[in-house]
SELUM-707482 format. One record per residue: x, y, z of N, C-alpha, C in turn; residue in one letter. Coordinates in steps of 0.1 Angstrom, whole numbers, plus 5000, padded with zeros to 4 digits. Layout:
# SELUM-707482
XYZXYZXYZa...
# end
This chain:
# SELUM-707482
666393227427665993357422665493447433x665993577433665393677442664193747436x663393807444662193867439662194007443x661894097433661794237436660394277439x660094337451658694377454658394517449x657494517439657094647433655594647432x654894697442653494697442652894797433x652794757420652294847410650794857408x650094747412648694747410647894867416x648194917428647495037433647795157424x649095167419649395277411648695277398x648595157392647795147379646295177381x645795127392644395157395644095307397x645095367404644895517407644995597394x645995557385646095627372644895607364x644395487363643095457356641995537361x641895547374640795627381640895767376x642095827376642195957371641795977357x642095887348641695897334640095887334x639495797342638095787342637395907347x638095987356637496107361637696227352x638596217343638996337334637796407328x636796337323635696407316634896507326x634996487339634296567348635196657356x636496667352637496737360637996857352x638396967359638997077352640497077353x641197137344642697137345643197197357x642597307362642997377374642897287386x641697227387641497137399642497027399x642796967387643696857386645096897390x645597007385646897057388646997097403x645897157409645997187423645997067432x645196967428645196837436646596777435x647096767423648396697421649496767428x649596907428650596977435650496957450x649296967455649096947469649496807474x649096707466649396567469650896547469x651596597459653096577458653796647470x653296767473653896837485653696767498x652496707500652196637512652996507512x653096437501653896317501655396347504x655896457499657296487502657496517517x656496597523656596627537656496497546x655696407542655496287550656796207549x657396197537658596117535659796187543x659796317543660896387550660696377565x659496357570659296337584659596197589x659996107580660395977584659295877586x658095907579656995817581656495767567x657295687560656895647546655595577545x655195507556653995427555652795517554x652895647559651795737558651695817545x652595787536652695857523651795787512x651195677515650495597505649295677500x648495737509647295807504647595927496x648496017500648796137492649496097479x650295987479650995947467649895897457x648995817461647895767452647095887447x646795987456646096107451646896177440x648196187442648996247431648896167418x648896037419648795957407647395977400x646395987408644996007403644996147395x645596247401645696377395646496367382x647596287382648396277370647596207359x646796107363645896047353644896147347x644296227355643396327350644096427340x645296477344645996567335646396497322x646796377323647196307311645996277301x644796267307643596237298642896357293x643196477299642596597294642996627280x641996667271642396687257643296807256x644196797247645096917244644496997233x644697127234644097217223644697187209x643897187199644297157186645197267180x646197237173646997347167646297427157x646797547154645997637145645797577131x646797497126646697447113645997307112x645397267123644697137123643597127114x643397017107642297007097640897027103x640796997116639497017123639097167124x639997257122639697397123639197457110x639097377100638597417087637097437088x636397517080634997527081634297407075x633897307083633397187078631797187079x631197117070631697027059632297097048x633197027041633997087031634496977021x634397007008634896916998636296976993x637296896994638696946992639596836987x640696876982641796786978642796766989x642896646994643696617006644896537002x645996577007647296497005647796457018x648296337019648896297032649496157030x649796097042650495967042649595867050x649495747045648695647052649295607066x648495617076649095587090648895437093x648195367085647995227088647695147075x647695017075647294937064645794967061x645394987048643995007045643194887051x641994917057641194817062639994807053x639794677048638694657039637494597046x636394667047635194627054634394537045x634394557032633594487022634294497009x633894416999634494426986634494566980x633494646983633294776977633494886988x633994856999634094967009635394937018x636195037020637395027028637595157036x638495147045638795267053640295297053x640595427051641995467051642195567063x643295557070643695647080644795737074x644595867072645495957065645996057075x647296067076647996177083648096297073x647296397075647196507065648396587064x648796627052649896717050649496847043x648496837034647996957027646496937024x645797047025644397047021644197167011x643897136998643797236988645097316987x646197246988647497306987648097376999x647197397009647697467021648197367032x649197397039649797297049648797277060x648497157063647597117074648096997082x647596977094647996867102646696797107x646896677113645796607118645596477111x644896387117644596257111643096247107x642796187095641496187090641196037087x639995987091639495857087638595867075x639095807064638395817051637695687047x636395697045635595587040635695587024x636195487018636395477004635395386998x634595426988633595346982634095306968x633995176965634395116953635695046955x636094966945637394886946638594986948x639194976959640295076962641595036954x642495136952643795096946644595026956x645594956951646494886960647394986967x647194996980647895096989648495017000x649495077006650195007017650495117028x650695067040650995157051652295237048x652095367051653195467049653295527035x652395487026652395547013651695677012x652195767004651595907003650495886993x649295956996648195956987647596096986x646796106975645996236973644596186970x643596256975642196216972641296336973x640296336965639196436965638096376974x637896446985636996396996636196497002x635096457007634196547015634496527030x634996637036635396637050634296677059x634096617070632996647080633496607094x632696647103632896607117632196477120x632796387128632196257131630796277137x629996177134628596177140628696097153x627896147163627796087176626795977176x626095967187624995867189623995877178x623595767173622395757164621195707172x621495617181620395557190620795577204x619895607213620295617227620895487233x621995507239622695397245623495317235x623595357222624295287212625795317212x626495267203627895287202628195427197x628995497205629295637201630595637193x630495637180631695627171632495757172x631795877174632495997175633396007187x632995957198633795947210634995857208x634695747202635795647199636895717190x636395777179637395847170638195957178x637496027186638196137193639296077203x638995967209639995897218641195857210x640995827197642095787188642695907182x642296027185642996147180642396187166x641196137163640596167150639396257152x639496377147638496477148637696507135x638096447124637496467111637396337104x636296317098636096197089635896247075x635996157065635796197051635296077044x634796107032634295997023634796037009x635095937001635695956988635395836979x635295856966635195746957636495686954x636595556951637895496949638595556936x637795596927638395656915639095786917x638795846929639395976932640495966943x640995846945642095816954643395786945x644395866946645595846938646795816947x647595726943648895696950649895796945x650695856954651695946951653095876953x653595836942654895766943654795616945x655795536944655795396946655595366961x654995246964654795206978656195186985x656295226997657495207005657095167019x656395057021655895017034657094977043x656895007056657894967066657994807067x658994767073659194617073658094537080x657494587091656294507096655194487086x654894597078653794577068654194477058x655494477054655994387043655894247049x656294227061656194087067654794037068x653894127072652494097074651894057060x652194137050651694107037652193977031x653493947034654093827029653493707036x653193717049652593607057651193577052x650393687049649093667044649093607030x649993647022650093587008650493447009x651393407018651793267019650593187024x649793237033648693157038647693147027x647393257019646393247009646793156997x648093136995648593056984648492906988x648292867000648392727004646992677009x646092767013644792717019643592777011x642492707012641192757006640892897013x640092977006639793117011639293127026x638293047029637793057043638793007053x639492897050640492847060641692947060x642093007049643093107049642693227058x641493277056640993387064640993357079x640593227082640593187096641993187102x642993127095644293127100644893267100x644593357091644993487092644493557104x643293527109642693577121643493527133x643793397133644493337144645893387146x646593407135647993447136648193597137x647393667129647693817128646493897131x645393847135644193927138643493977126x643893927114643293977101641993897098x640893957101639593887100638693937089x639194027081638294087071637893987060x638593877058638193787048637193677053x636893677066635993577071634593607067x633793507062632393527059631593567072x630593637070629793687082629293567090x628893457084628393347092629393287101x630693287097631793237105631993337117x631993467114632093567125630993537136x629793517131628593497140628793367148x629293267142629393137148630393147160x631493217158632493227168631993317180x631193417176630593507187629593427195x628693347188627593277195628193167204x629393107199629992997207630793057219x630993187220631693247231633193227230x633693207217635193187215635793287205x635093397204635593497194636993547198x637393537211638693587215639793517208x639693397203640793327197641093397183x640193477178640493547165641093687168x641293717180641893847184643293817190x644293857183645693827188645893887202x646293797211646393837225647593757231x647493747245648493677252648593527248x647493477243647493337239648493317228x648493407218649393397207650793427211x650993527219652293567224652893457232x652193397241652693287249653093167241x652293137231652593027222653893047215x654093177210655293207202656493207211x656393267223657493267232657893127237x656793047240657092917245657692827234x657292847221657892767210659292797208x659692927208661092977206661892927218x661392937230662092897242662392747241x661392667239661492517238662492477228x662392537216663292507205664792527208x665092647214666492677217666992587229x666092567238666592477249666792337245x665992297235666092157230667392137222x667892247216669192227208670392267217x670192287230671292307239671592457242x670692547239670892687242670692707257x671392817262671192847277669892917279x669492927292668292987296668293137292x669393197294669493347290669393367275x670093277267669993287253668593267248x667893167254666493127250665593247253x665793307265664993417269665093537260x666393577257666693687248666093667235x666293547229665693517216664193527216x663593467226662093467227661593617228x662393697236661993837237661993907224x663093887216663193947203661993907194x661693777194660593717186659293777190x659093797202657793857207657694007203x658794077204658794217200658494237185x659194147177658994147162657494117159x656994017166655593967163654694087166x654894157177653994267181654094377171x655294407165655394507155654594467142x654594347139653894297127652394297129x651994257140650494247143649894387144x650594477151649994607153649794637168x649494767171649494807185648094797192x647494677190646194657197646394637212x645494687220645694677235646094537240x645394437235645694307240647094257236x647594297224648894267219649994337228x649794467230650694547238650794487252x649594457258649594407271650394277272x650094187263650794057263652294067261x652594157252653994177248654794227260x654294327267654994387278655094287289x654094207292654194107302655193997299x655193957286656093857282657593907283x657794027279659094087279659594097294x658694137303659094147317659494007323x658693907319658893777325660193717319x660393737306661693687300662893767305x662693897307663793977313664193927327x663093887335663393837348664293707347x664093627337664893507335666293547332x666493647323667793697320668593757332x667793827340668393887352668393797364x667893677363667793587374666993637385x665893697382664893747392663593667390x662793667400661493607400660393717396x659793687385658793787379657493777386x656793887389655493897394654493917383x653593827381652593837370651693957373x651293977386650494087389651094227386x652394237390653094357387653294377372x653594267365653694277350652394327344x651294277348649994317343649794467346x650094507359649894647362650794747354x652094697353652994787345652594797330x651994687325651494697311650394797310x649494797320648394887320648895037321x649895057330650495187331651095237318x651795157311652495197299651495227288x650495137287649495167276648695287279x648295307291647395427295648295557295x649495547298650395667297650495717283x650595617273650795657259649395687253x648395607256647095617250645995607261x645795717268644795717279643395677274x643095707262641695677257641495527256x642495437257642295297256641595247268x641495317279640795277291639395247287x638795317278637395307274637195207262x638295147258638195057246637794917251x636794857244636394717249637594617248x638394637238639594537237640494547249x640794677254641594697265640894637278x639694667280638994617292638894467292x638494407280638394257280639694187282x640794247276642094177278642594187292x642494297298642994317312642094247322x640794247320639894187329640094037329x640193977317640393827316641693787322x642693857319643993827325643993837340x643493947345643393957360642493857366x641493817359640593707365641393577366x642093547355642893417356643993417366x644693537368645693547378645193537392x643993597394643493607408642693477412x642193407402641293297405642093177411x641493107421642092977426641792867416x642792817409642692717398642892577404x641992487400642092347406643292277399x643792177405644892097399644292007388x645191957379644791877368644691957355x644891887344644891957331643491997327x642491907328641191937324640492037333x640692007346640092097357640692227356x641992237354642692367353642292447341x642092377330641692447318640192497319x639392417326637992457328637992577338x638892577348638992687358639492817351x640392807342640892927335639792987326x639092897319637992947311636893017319x636492947330635493007339635893137345x637193137350637693267356637593377346x638093357334638093457324636593507320x635693407319634293437316633693517327x633893487339633293567350633893707351x635193717348635793847349635293947338x635093887326634693977315633093987313x632393917322630893917320630294057320x630594147330629894277329630394357317x631594337313632094417301631394377288x631294247286630594197274629094237274x628494237286627094277287626994427284x627894507289627794657288628094697274x628994627267629294677253628494597242x628194477245627594397234626294337237x625794347250624494297254624394147251x625394077252625393927250625993857261x625393737264625893647274625993507268x627193457267627493317262627193217273x626393117270626093017280626892887277x627492887265628292767261629792787260x630192917263631592957261632592877269x632192857282633192787291633492647285x632392577281632592437276633292437262x632792537254633392537240634892567240x635292647250636792677250637592557253x637092457260637892337262638192267250x637392277240637692207227638292297217x637892427217638392517206639792567209x640092597222641492657225642592557221x642492427225643592337220643692337205x642592337198642692337183643292467178x642892577184643492707181644992707183x645492647194646892637197647592557187x647092447183647692357173647792437160x646692497156646692567143647592687143x647792757155648692867156650092827154x650492717161651892667160652192617146x651292537140651492497126651592607117x650692707119650592817110651892907111x652392917123653692997124654792927117x654892787118655892717111655792727096x654492727091654292737077654692877072x654392977079654693117075656193137076x656793097087658293117090659093047079x658692937074659492857064659092877050x658092967047657592977034658693017024x659593107028660593157018661793067018x661992987028663292907028663092757025x661992707030661892557029660392527024x660292517011658892497006658292367011x659092267012658592137016658092137030x658792207039658392217053657192307054x657192417047655992507047654792437042x654892357031653792287025653192187035x654192117042653792017052652992077063x653492197068652792257079651392307075x651292367063649992417059649092297056x649692187051648792067049648292007062x649092017073648691967086647692057093x647792187090646892287097645492287091x645392247079644092257072642992167080x643292037082642191967090641992017104x642992077110642792137123641792257122x641992337112641092447110639692407107x639492297099638192237096637592187109x638392117117637792067130637392187139x638192297139637792407147636492467142x636292487129635092547124633892457127x634092317126632992227129632592237144x633592247152633392257167632592377170x633092487164632392617167630992617162x630792567150629392557144628492477153x628992367158628092277167627792357180x628792427186628592497198627592607196x627792677185626892797182625492757179x625292627175623992577172623192527184x623792517195623092477208622092577211x620792537214619792627217620192707230x619992837229620292927240621792947242x622592917232624092937233624493077236x623693177231623893317235622593387238x622593457249621393537254621693687252x620693747247620693897245620093967257x620894037265620394097277620694247277x619894327285620294467286621594487293x622294597290623494627296623294667311x624194617319624094657334624494797336x623894857346624294997350625494997359x625995117363627195127371626995057385x625795067390625595007403625594857403x625094797392625094647391626494597388x627294677380628694637378629494647391x629294747399629994767412629594647421x628394617422627994507431628494377426x628494347413629094227408630594217411x631294327408632694327411632994307426x632294377434632394357449632194217453x631194147447630894017450631993917446x632593937434633693857430634893877440x635193997443636294027452636093967466x634793977471634593917484634693767484x634293707473634393557471635893517471x636693597464638093567463638793587477x638393697484638993717497638593607507x637393557506636893457515637693327512x637893297499638693177496640093187501x640693307499642093317504642193307519x641193357526641193347541641093207545x640193127539639992987542641192907539x641892947527643092867523644192897534x644293017539645393047549645092967562x643792967566643492897578643792747576x643492687564643692547562645192517563x645992607557647492597558647992597572x647392697580647892697594647492577602x646292527599645792397606646692287602x646992267589647892157585649292167591x649792297592651092317598651092287612x649992327619649892307634649792157637x648992087628648891937630650191867628x650991907618652191847615653191877626x653191997632654092037643653791967656x652491937658652091867671652291717670x652491667658652591517656653991477662x654091377670655391337675656191267665x657491297666658491237656658591087659x658791007648658990867649660390837647x
# end
């Protein structure tokens, strides 16, 4: 296989830097910097010195990131331009599957079409109180709601929900009673919503409630049915990431499809194309979470390299995934899920992993934990002391449960006996996982609550990790040169 050299990591870092600087930048300054950088890059390239074009090119990418992240002016008919707060009749279409926070509370994302009969645009997050009606993604609804602007900080240093909603393009929130929410017409959910609902129904029909909720979290990231104590146990054990669909799930699915097709005699290209289709369909069903999008893009690039008979670069795949996500949704840069997903993956890719199954698994867990440490402290003020060890036991159980669960869901409509066997086999695995997590969470000092680090501390920590990696790579290269020199000097026998 030949390898295509595409150094995308500096471009992704420059684009992310521009997005991070956007809150302090002005549009005029960003456009001026970008125009000047592009002109300078062009002049340098025309002069025949492409090596000197790196700095102005990166400056242009930074400016592009700033421009992309700057907020666009709201249209004249946007719902946020109404005199808020306001009680009104809202009509629109559900932009996502309703999210149930509790038996008597749920959230709807509504793409507004009309307010009190007048045409309006914009997306509204509606908190619904009471048992909500059965609604699905894409369904038109009408509701009597109180519209208002999102609230910001309630406590200094706390989670800024208003900023998060604004990054998601939501400038208005609302509240409504469940009795005042009406469905307009029959449900017409898109196929991903239908597949997701069918999968959850199949799981619920075969397993007890808590085990069904746990498997729903493993397969689809659906965690609303998990009891609070189970949520807390996974957090305290430092293994909550297994309940968030990510590269772990995507890799298992791609690997299972690949292995099955190769086992029945399929070619490498056919297996890669089929695995690519399976991964894309899985991502559509699960939803556009940053970790899912990142893992899907990386998997598609690696599988495409197999089809094209090229050698894939994991670093470039990770960088390209970041560029694609941030180009579409620049606000994801500040999302904890985006930061945790990319930091953990980058840590695993960059870390020197020891040989051996157990040592390698321990190295992967440690590398991921070290990479996400400042992020978890900054967002959640928690440090898991047992997570590295707990992952050694929980991750294999999660992998087995995921594969068996996928078999059970995939065969639910076609082969009841196989589906029942798969769900019967997955139940003890789920029980073993819950028991392992409970024991790990019960260890004294399993989780420490610490203050969030400042920008200086995060910078020093990151620089320290980078210096340690650089020192290891330098020592590794010297060792290789020494071994090569010794072998070359040894006389032939």
